[in-house]
C-alpha positions as CSV (number, residue, x, y, z in Angstrom):
1,X,93.9,98.5,114.0
2,X,91.8,101.6,113.1
3,X,88.3,101.1,111.6
4,X,85.4,103.3,110.7
5,X,82.1,101.8,109.4
6,X,79.5,104.1,107.7
7,X,76.7,103.8,105.1
8,X,79.2,104.9,102.5
9,X,81.5,102.1,103.3
10,X,84.1,100.7,105.7
11,X,87.7,101.8,106.0
12,X,90.3,99.9,108.0
13,X,94.0,100.5,108.6
14,X,96.3,97.9,110.0
15,X,99.5,100.0,110.0
16,X,100.5,99.1,106.4
17,X,97.4,99.1,104.3
18,X,94.1,101.1,104.1
19,X,91.3,98.8,103.0
20,X,88.3,100.4,101.5
21,X,85.0,98.4,101.1
22,X,82.1,100.3,99.5
23,X,78.8,100.3,101.3
24,X,75.6,98.6,100.1
25,X,73.5,101.7,100.6
26,X,71.6,102.9,97.5
27,X,73.4,106.2,97.6
28,X,76.8,104.5,96.9
29,X,77.8,105.2,93.3
30,X,77.9,102.5,90.5
31,X,81.6,103.1,90.0
32,X,82.5,102.4,93.6
33,X,80.3,99.3,93.7
34,X,81.8,98.0,90.5
35,X,85.4,98.7,91.6
36,X,84.8,96.8,94.9
37,X,87.4,96.5,97.6
38,X,90.5,98.7,97.3
39,X,93.7,98.0,99.2
40,X,95.9,101.1,99.4
41,X,99.5,100.4,100.6
42,X,101.0,103.0,102.9
43,X,103.6,103.9,100.4
44,X,100.9,105.0,97.9
45,X,99.5,107.6,100.3
46,X,100.3,111.3,100.1
47,X,98.1,112.3,103.0
48,X,94.8,111.9,104.9
49,X,92.3,114.5,106.2
50,X,88.9,114.8,107.9
51,X,86.7,117.7,107.0
52,X,83.9,118.3,109.5
53,X,80.5,119.5,108.2
54,X,77.2,120.7,109.5
55,X,75.3,117.4,108.7
56,X,78.2,115.1,108.0
57,X,82.0,115.2,107.6
58,X,84.3,113.9,104.9
59,X,87.2,111.5,105.4
60,X,89.6,111.7,102.5
61,X,92.7,110.0,101.3
62,X,95.2,111.8,99.1
63,X,97.2,109.4,96.9
64,X,100.6,110.2,95.5
65,X,100.5,111.3,91.9
66,X,100.9,108.3,89.6
67,X,100.1,105.7,92.3
68,X,96.6,104.8,91.1
69,X,95.7,104.2,87.4
70,X,92.1,105.3,88.1
71,X,93.1,108.6,89.5
72,X,95.7,108.9,86.7
73,X,93.0,108.7,84.0
74,X,90.4,110.8,86.0
75,X,92.8,113.7,86.4
76,X,90.7,115.1,89.3
77,X,87.5,115.0,87.3
78,X,85.7,112.2,89.3
79,X,82.7,113.6,91.2
80,X,82.6,113.2,94.9
81,X,80.1,110.4,94.8
82,X,82.3,108.3,92.5
83,X,85.6,109.0,94.4
84,X,86.6,105.8,96.2
85,X,88.9,107.8,98.5
86,X,86.2,109.8,100.1
87,X,84.0,108.6,102.9
88,X,80.9,110.4,104.3
89,X,81.1,110.3,108.1
90,X,78.2,111.0,110.4
91,X,78.9,113.7,112.9
92,X,78.5,111.3,115.8
93,X,81.5,109.3,114.4
94,X,83.7,112.4,113.9
95,X,86.0,111.3,116.8
96,X,86.5,107.9,115.2
97,X,87.4,109.6,111.9
98,X,89.9,111.9,113.6
99,X,91.5,108.9,115.3
100,X,91.8,107.1,111.9
101,X,93.5,110.2,110.5
102,X,96.0,110.3,113.4
103,X,96.9,106.6,113.0
104,X,97.5,106.9,109.3
105,X,99.5,110.2,109.7
106,X,101.7,108.6,112.4
107,X,102.4,105.6,110.2
108,X,103.4,107.9,107.3
109,X,105.7,109.9,109.5
110,X,107.3,106.9,111.2
111,X,107.9,105.1,107.9
112,X,109.2,108.2,106.2
113,X,106.8,107.9,103.3
114,X,107.3,110.6,100.7
115,X,104.2,112.5,99.4
116,X,105.6,113.2,95.9
117,X,104.9,111.5,92.6
118,X,105.9,107.8,91.9
119,X,107.3,106.2,88.8
120,X,105.1,103.1,88.9
121,X,101.5,102.2,89.8
122,X,101.2,101.0,93.4
123,X,97.6,99.9,92.9
124,X,96.7,97.3,90.3
125,X,93.6,99.1,88.9
126,X,90.2,97.4,88.2
127,X,90.1,93.7,88.0
128,X,89.7,92.0,84.6
129,X,87.8,91.4,82.5
130,X,86.0,94.8,82.8
131,X,83.0,96.0,80.7
132,X,81.0,99.2,80.7
133,X,78.0,100.2,78.6
134,X,77.2,103.9,78.4
135,X,76.6,106.6,75.8
136,X,76.7,105.2,72.3
137,X,78.7,102.1,73.0
138,X,80.0,99.2,75.1
139,X,83.8,98.7,75.8
140,X,85.3,95.5,77.1
141,X,89.0,94.9,78.1
142,X,90.3,91.5,78.9
143,X,94.0,92.4,79.5
144,X,95.0,91.9,75.9
145,X,92.3,93.5,73.7
146,X,90.0,96.4,73.8
147,X,86.6,95.8,72.2
148,X,84.3,98.6,71.2
149,X,80.7,97.8,70.2
150,X,77.9,100.1,69.3
151,X,74.2,100.6,70.0
152,X,71.2,102.1,68.2
153,X,72.2,105.6,69.3
154,X,75.5,105.5,67.5
155,X,76.1,107.6,64.5
156,X,75.8,105.5,61.3
157,X,79.2,106.6,60.0
158,X,80.7,105.1,63.1
159,X,78.7,102.0,63.6
160,X,78.8,100.9,59.9
161,X,82.4,99.7,60.4
162,X,81.2,97.2,63.0
163,X,82.9,96.3,66.3
164,X,86.4,97.5,66.7
165,X,89.1,95.4,68.3
166,X,92.4,96.9,69.3
167,X,95.3,95.0,70.7
168,X,96.9,96.4,73.8
169,X,100.2,96.8,72.0
170,X,98.5,99.2,69.5
171,X,97.0,101.5,72.2
172,X,99.1,104.7,72.4
173,X,96.9,106.7,74.8
174,X,93.7,106.6,76.8
175,X,91.6,109.7,77.6
176,X,88.4,109.9,79.7
177,X,86.4,113.0,80.1
178,X,83.1,113.3,81.9
179,X,80.3,115.3,80.4
180,X,79.8,118.8,81.9
181,X,76.8,120.9,81.3
182,X,76.0,120.8,77.6
183,X,79.4,119.4,76.6
184,X,79.5,115.6,76.0
185,X,82.2,113.4,77.6
186,X,84.0,110.5,76.1
187,X,86.4,107.6,76.5
188,X,88.9,107.6,73.7
189,X,91.7,105.3,72.8
190,X,94.7,106.5,70.7
191,X,95.6,103.8,68.3
192,X,98.9,103.3,66.4
193,X,98.4,104.0,62.7
194,X,94.9,105.6,63.1
195,X,93.9,109.2,62.6
196,X,94.9,111.5,65.5
197,X,92.3,112.0,68.2
198,X,91.7,115.6,67.2
199,X,90.8,114.6,63.7
200,X,87.3,113.3,64.6
201,X,84.8,114.3,67.4
202,X,84.1,111.3,69.7
203,X,80.6,110.8,68.2
204,X,82.3,109.9,64.9
205,X,85.5,108.4,66.2
206,X,85.4,104.5,65.9
207,X,87.9,104.3,68.8
208,X,85.9,106.5,71.2
209,X,82.6,106.3,73.1
210,X,80.5,109.4,73.2
211,X,79.1,110.1,76.7
212,X,76.0,112.2,77.5
213,X,76.1,112.5,81.3
214,X,74.0,109.6,82.5
215,X,74.6,107.6,85.7
216,X,76.6,104.8,84.0
217,X,79.1,107.2,82.4
218,X,81.7,107.0,85.3
219,X,82.0,103.2,84.7
220,X,83.8,104.0,81.5
221,X,86.6,105.4,83.7
222,X,87.1,101.9,85.1
223,X,87.7,100.5,81.7
224,X,90.1,103.3,80.9
225,X,91.9,102.8,84.2
226,X,92.3,99.0,83.5
227,X,94.0,99.8,80.2
228,X,96.1,102.6,81.6
229,X,97.4,100.3,84.3
230,X,99.0,98.1,81.6
231,X,100.6,100.9,79.6
232,X,104.0,102.4,80.3
233,X,103.8,104.6,83.4
234,X,103.9,108.3,82.4
235,X,106.5,109.1,85.2
236,X,108.7,106.1,84.7
237,X,112.4,106.9,83.9
238,X,113.0,107.2,80.2
239,X,115.7,105.2,78.5
240,X,118.6,107.2,77.1
241,X,120.4,106.5,73.8
242,X,123.3,105.0,75.7
243,X,121.0,102.5,77.4
244,X,120.8,104.2,80.8
245,X,117.8,105.7,82.5
246,X,117.1,109.4,82.2
247,X,115.0,111.4,84.6
248,X,111.3,110.8,84.7
249,X,108.9,113.0,82.8
250,X,108.4,116.4,84.5
251,X,105.9,116.2,87.3
252,X,104.8,118.3,90.2
253,X,107.5,119.0,92.8
254,X,107.9,116.4,95.5
255,X,107.4,117.3,99.2
256,X,108.6,114.6,101.5
257,X,108.0,113.8,105.1
258,X,111.2,113.5,107.2
259,X,112.8,110.1,106.9
260,X,113.4,108.7,110.4
261,X,116.7,107.0,110.4
262,X,116.9,103.9,108.2
263,X,114.4,103.1,105.4
264,X,111.4,101.2,106.7
265,X,112.3,98.0,104.9
266,X,115.8,97.9,106.5
267,X,114.3,98.7,110.0
268,X,111.7,95.9,109.6
269,X,114.4,93.4,108.6
270,X,116.5,94.3,111.6
271,X,113.5,94.0,113.8
272,X,112.7,90.5,112.8
273,X,109.4,89.0,111.6
274,X,107.3,91.1,114.0
275,X,109.0,94.3,112.9
276,X,108.8,95.7,116.5
277,X,112.2,95.0,118.0
278,X,112.6,96.9,121.2
279,X,116.1,98.3,120.3
280,X,114.8,99.5,116.9
281,X,112.0,101.4,118.6
282,X,114.3,102.9,121.2
283,X,116.6,104.1,118.3
284,X,113.6,105.6,116.6
285,X,112.7,107.6,119.8
286,X,116.3,108.9,119.9
287,X,116.1,109.9,116.2
288,X,112.8,111.6,116.8
289,X,114.4,113.6,119.6
290,X,117.3,114.6,117.4
291,X,115.0,115.7,114.6
292,X,112.9,117.7,117.0
293,X,116.0,119.5,118.5
294,X,117.3,120.3,115.0
295,X,113.9,121.9,114.2
296,X,113.0,119.4,111.4
297,X,110.0,118.2,113.4
298,X,107.5,120.6,114.9
299,X,106.4,120.2,118.5
300,X,103.1,118.6,117.3
301,X,104.8,116.3,114.8
302,X,107.2,115.2,117.5
303,X,104.5,114.5,120.0
304,X,102.4,112.5,117.5
305,X,105.3,110.4,116.3
306,X,106.6,109.8,119.8
307,X,103.2,108.5,121.0
308,X,103.0,106.2,118.0
309,X,106.3,104.6,118.9
310,X,105.4,104.3,122.5
311,X,102.2,102.5,121.6
312,X,104.2,99.9,119.6
313,X,106.5,99.3,122.6
């Protein structure tokens, strides 16, 4: 078990899951507090790193593309304060952060977890129901319907139609964009049968909330993520006319860590309930040696993986 506890929050890793609990410090963002505890399965991870700094360091998780609906809708636009996969680490705890990184990397290597995109969400997204009020409106999603209500700041042409209710089956797309500089942000839902998103600016679009850059704006990303989690995955295999499955939509090229022998699930089954059968671990050591001799594993990777296996024995 690896654990690091800071004002920003607490991260723990038990060999299969990284659990992230946001801190209660006033500096912790509203988004992270509203999102609550996040459990990231090992197979959803693409990497982990620790970045030292003059006053404090940063511990970061990199999730595989398509694994988390929140990151899917954010598209890299979440600011550091709102990013649940970033932890501010005091310099005095840098050694603990580095140990945490080593433990996660060893587990990724031993289980042969790929770092490329996935075709299904491996995290469930924000819990339901979820509501956010920001900009010119309030959005609620209960798992079946999206409700958009307006406030006194809403343009009359938009609010005159009253509350909008959209069934999940009619949602064709979700887009969230934070405000930057003088440009407003928005949360917008594409709706079957409605005008295209480009036809109306968000301030006039009855299926969009106009955002102005205030502190509650990031909460709209949570609502969007909850809806996205229940829509077809963008990288899922497409059905072909003949009824089979075609390749997934084009995504970034996948780079994989070396697979050590059998898939993790098969090795765990062979190892029994504890997953730590002595013969299995010995076989992994032999496989590591072979991968090292063949040049697939570097000297550093071989040493790290070997130590991780020896600790389990």
